[in-house]
C-alpha positions as CSV (number, residue, x, y, z in Angstrom):
1,X,24.6,-17.7,-11.3
2,X,23.8,-13.7,-11.1
3,X,25.1,-12.3,-7.8
4,X,22.8,-11.8,-4.8
5,X,23.8,-7.7,-4.9
6,X,23.3,-7.3,-8.7
7,X,20.3,-9.4,-8.7
8,X,18.7,-6.8,-5.6
9,X,19.6,-3.8,-7.5
10,X,18.1,-4.8,-10.9
11,X,15.2,-5.8,-8.6
12,X,15.0,-2.1,-7.4
13,X,15.4,-1.3,-11.4
14,X,12.4,-2.7,-11.9
15,X,10.6,-1.6,-9.0
16,X,11.6,1.9,-9.4
17,X,10.8,2.0,-13.2
18,X,7.1,0.2,-12.3
19,X,6.1,3.4,-9.9
20,X,7.4,5.3,-12.6
21,X,5.4,4.4,-15.3
22,X,2.3,3.9,-13.0
23,X,2.9,7.8,-12.5
24,X,3.3,8.7,-15.9
25,X,-0.3,7.4,-16.5
26,X,-1.8,9.0,-14.0
27,X,-1.7,6.4,-11.1
28,X,-0.8,6.5,-7.5
29,X,1.7,4.0,-6.8
30,X,3.5,3.4,-3.1
31,X,6.4,0.9,-1.9
32,X,5.9,-0.8,1.3
33,X,8.8,-2.9,2.8
34,X,9.7,-4.1,6.7
35,X,9.8,-6.8,9.0
36,X,6.5,-7.9,7.8
37,X,8.1,-9.5,4.0
38,X,9.8,-11.7,6.5
39,X,7.8,-13.1,8.5
40,X,6.7,-16.7,8.2
41,X,3.3,-16.0,7.2
42,X,3.9,-14.2,4.2
43,X,6.7,-16.0,3.4
44,X,4.7,-19.5,3.0
45,X,2.1,-17.4,1.2
46,X,4.0,-16.5,-1.7
47,X,6.0,-20.0,-1.5
48,X,9.5,-18.5,-0.8
49,X,11.8,-21.0,-0.6
50,X,15.2,-20.6,1.9
51,X,17.5,-18.3,0.5
52,X,14.2,-16.9,-0.9
53,X,13.5,-13.0,-0.4
54,X,10.2,-10.6,-0.8
55,X,11.5,-7.4,-2.1
56,X,8.6,-5.4,-1.4
57,X,4.8,-5.0,-1.9
58,X,4.1,-3.1,-4.8
59,X,0.7,-0.7,-4.4
60,X,-0.7,0.8,-7.8
61,X,-3.9,2.7,-8.1
62,X,-6.4,5.7,-8.8
63,X,-5.4,8.4,-6.7
64,X,-8.6,10.3,-4.8
65,X,-7.0,13.5,-3.6
66,X,-3.4,14.9,-4.1
67,X,-0.9,14.4,-1.7
68,X,0.6,16.6,1.2
69,X,3.2,18.7,0.0
70,X,6.3,17.9,2.4
71,X,9.2,19.9,3.0
72,X,12.5,18.1,1.2
73,X,16.0,18.7,1.6
74,X,17.9,21.4,-0.6
75,X,21.0,18.5,-2.4
76,X,23.8,21.1,-0.3
77,X,22.5,19.1,2.6
78,X,23.5,16.0,1.8
79,X,25.5,16.2,-1.2
80,X,29.2,17.9,-2.3
81,X,31.8,17.8,-4.9
82,X,34.8,15.6,-4.6
83,X,37.9,18.0,-3.8
84,X,36.6,20.7,-2.5
């Protein structure tokens, strides 16, 4: 059996690759997660058993407008060089 952490990281990588591929093909994409994924109705809908977990919802489609620009932090705001 593959460790839960490794499976979770692999799922995250797969989702990121799906989002990047959709963007490269000109589609809009979004990832949604949160408490709703743990709801009994959602778990039942997807037939999840007691040790299984939904990771996220992925929405894909054709964008109707460009996303609004948003402020992004500078890399220096959240990174540092070890040893300095």
